[in-house]
C-alpha positions in Angstrom: 110.1 103.9 94.7 108.0 104.9 98.0 109.2 101.3 99.6 112.6 102.2 98.8 112.9 105.7 100.3 112.9 104.8 103.6 111.3 104.8 106.7 113.1 108.6 108.0 110.3 109.6 104.9 106.7 110.9 104.6 106.2 110.0 101.8 102.5 111.4 100.0 101.9 110.6 96.2 99.6 113.7 94.4 97.6 112.2 91.8 98.1 115.9 89.5 94.6 116.9 87.6 93.2 115.5 85.7 94.5 112.3 86.7 94.9 108.9 88.2 91.9 108.8 90.5 91.9 113.2 91.2 88.8 115.3 89.0 89.6 117.2 86.5 89.2 120.5 84.8 86.0 121.3 83.3 87.5 124.4 81.9 90.9 123.2 80.7 92.9 124.3 83.2 96.3 122.6 82.8 98.6 124.3 82.8 102.3 123.8 84.9 101.2 126.8 87.3 97.4 125.4 87.4 99.2 121.7 89.1 102.2 123.7 90.7 98.6 125.2 92.7 98.0 122.7 93.4 100.6 121.5 95.7 100.1 124.3 97.1 97.5 123.9 98.6 97.8 120.0 99.7 101.6 121.6 101.1 98.7 124.0 102.9 95.6 121.6 103.6 98.4 119.1 105.1 100.1 121.0 106.8 103.9 120.9 105.6 107.0 122.4 107.0 109.7 122.8 104.1 109.3 119.7 102.4 111.2 117.9 99.8 108.9 118.1 95.9 109.9 114.7 94.4 109.1 114.7 90.5 109.3 113.0 87.9 109.1 113.8 83.7 106.4 116.5 84.5 105.9 116.4 87.7 109.7 116.6 87.6 108.3 120.4 85.7 105.3 121.2 88.2 107.7 120.4 90.9 110.8 122.9 89.8 107.6 125.9 89.1 106.6 125.8 92.0 110.7 125.5 93.6 110.9 128.7 92.0 107.6 130.4 92.9 108.3 129.4 96.5 112.3 129.7 96.6 112.4 129.6 100.9 109.4 127.3 101.4 111.4 123.1 99.8 113.7 121.4 102.6 114.8 119.5 98.6 113.7 119.5 95.9 114.7 115.9 93.2 113.8 117.1 89.1 113.8 113.0 88.3 114.1 112.6 83.8 113.0 116.4 83.7 114.1 119.4 82.3 114.0 123.0 83.0 112.7 123.8 79.9 109.6 122.2 77.9 110.0 123.3 73.6 107.5 124.2 71.1 108.0 121.1 68.9 107.0 119.1 72.6 104.0 121.4 73.0 103.0 121.4 69.6 103.3 117.3 69.4 101.5 117.2 72.2 98.6 119.4 71.4 98.3 116.7 68.1 98.3 113.5 70.6 95.2 115.8 72.4 93.4 115.3 69.3 93.6 111.5 69.4 90.3 110.2 70.4 90.6 108.1 73.4 91.5 104.2 72.5 87.8 101.9 74.3 88.9 98.5 75.2 86.3 96.0 76.3 88.1 94.4 79.0 90.8 94.8 81.8 92.8 92.6 80.2 93.0 94.2 76.7 93.9 97.5 78.0 97.0 95.7 80.1 97.8 94.0 77.8 97.5 97.1 75.1 99.4 99.3 77.7 102.8 100.6 76.7 104.1 103.8 78.3 105.5 107.0 76.5 108.1 106.9 75.8 108.0 103.4 75.1 111.9 102.4 75.8 111.1 100.6 79.4 113.3 97.6 80.8 110.6 96.6 83.6 109.8 93.8 83.7 105.4 92.9 81.8 104.4 92.1 86.2 105.7 95.7 86.8 104.0 97.6 83.2 101.0 95.4 84.3 100.1 96.8 87.9 100.7 100.4 86.6 98.6 99.3 83.9 95.9 98.7 86.0 96.1 100.9 87.8 95.1 104.1 85.0 92.4 102.8 83.5 88.7 103.4 84.4 85.0 101.5 83.4 83.0 104.5 81.1 79.8 103.6 80.1 80.9 99.5 79.8 84.9 100.2 78.0 87.4 100.3 79.8 89.4 104.1 79.1 92.8 105.6 79.8 92.2 107.9 83.3 93.9 110.9 82.4 92.1 113.6 80.8 93.0 113.6 77.0 92.6 117.7 77.0 95.8 117.8 79.6 98.2 118.0 76.5 96.9 120.6 75.3 97.6 122.3 78.7 101.6 122.2 78.1 102.6 124.8 77.4 106.6 125.8 76.4 108.3 127.1 78.9 112.2 127.5 80.2 113.4 128.2 84.2 116.3 127.4 83.7 117.7 131.1 84.1 115.1 131.2 87.4 117.5 127.8 89.2 120.2 129.9 90.6 117.4 131.9 92.6 116.8 128.3 94.4 117.9 128.3 98.3 117.6 124.4 97.8 119.1 121.7 97.1 118.2 120.4 93.3 118.2 117.1 92.9 119.1 115.4 88.7 118.9 111.9 88.5 118.1 110.4 85.0 118.0 107.5 83.1 121.4 106.3 82.2 119.8 105.9 78.4 117.2 108.7 78.3 117.2 110.3 75.7 114.9 112.8 77.5 117.4 113.9 79.4 121.4 114.0 78.7 124.4 113.5 80.7 125.3 117.2 79.6 122.1 119.0 80.2 121.5 117.3 83.9 125.4 118.5 84.3 124.9 121.8 84.0 121.0 122.4 85.4 122.9 121.0 88.1 126.1 123.6 88.1 123.3 127.1 87.8 121.6 125.8 90.9 123.5 127.0 93.8 123.4 123.7 95.6 122.9 120.9 92.9 124.1 117.5 92.0 123.5 114.7 89.5 123.3 111.9 89.0 122.8 108.7 86.3 120.2 105.3 87.0 122.3 102.8 85.5 120.8 100.6 82.7 117.5 102.4 83.2 115.7 104.8 80.3 113.4 108.4 81.0 110.9 105.7 83.2 113.8 105.9 86.4 110.9 105.3 88.4 108.9 101.0 86.9 112.6 100.9 85.2 115.1 100.7 88.6 112.2 102.0 91.9 115.2 99.9 94.4 118.6 102.6 92.8 115.8 105.5 92.4 115.2 105.2 96.1 118.4 105.1 97.0 120.0 108.6 95.9 116.6 110.2 96.5 117.0 109.0 100.2 120.6 109.3 100.3 120.6 112.8 98.8 118.0 113.9 100.9 119.5 112.2 104.4 122.9 112.4 103.1 
């Protein structure tokens, strides 16, 4: 999606702790607040002044957590198919997933072939899914495993930040996929109204994984939101 943001936007992508190429937490510190503290550390380390935060799914929780804790520190927040709350049922489901053993594949090609996003609905091409998958596995003891720490799934504790949206002094965008089962159109509109300067948009044809379904349309929306 970064290539669709245009030249006026400097994009910095962060692998959350326990995800991608970032280190794992030996203490199992994988709460949204822990991730938000890492965002703050990155902002400070790079000397960024009032940056905009863009987050998808879990990343949107992190962006919002940082925003409500630092309501004057950001230029804007873009929530991509993410809510302002996470319930107890979802927390239990993620904990159950975390109890499952990591799947080990004998080859990267097999790992890529078996890769499926969660939720599974997507209109992304096989080539795009393969690209995502190849960056999501690592070699461990002769087998290929997912890069993320499964213990991180237990960190998905229930929270509700909707009542704090009015505290945000920056513009907030809620972007949802047209067919998303995570964020409904009425919910996105309600969250936008709760903000001082909020708006909601719908990306046509997309499911929850908007970034890989239609990165071009999402990029356009974020670019126009940040630079109207």
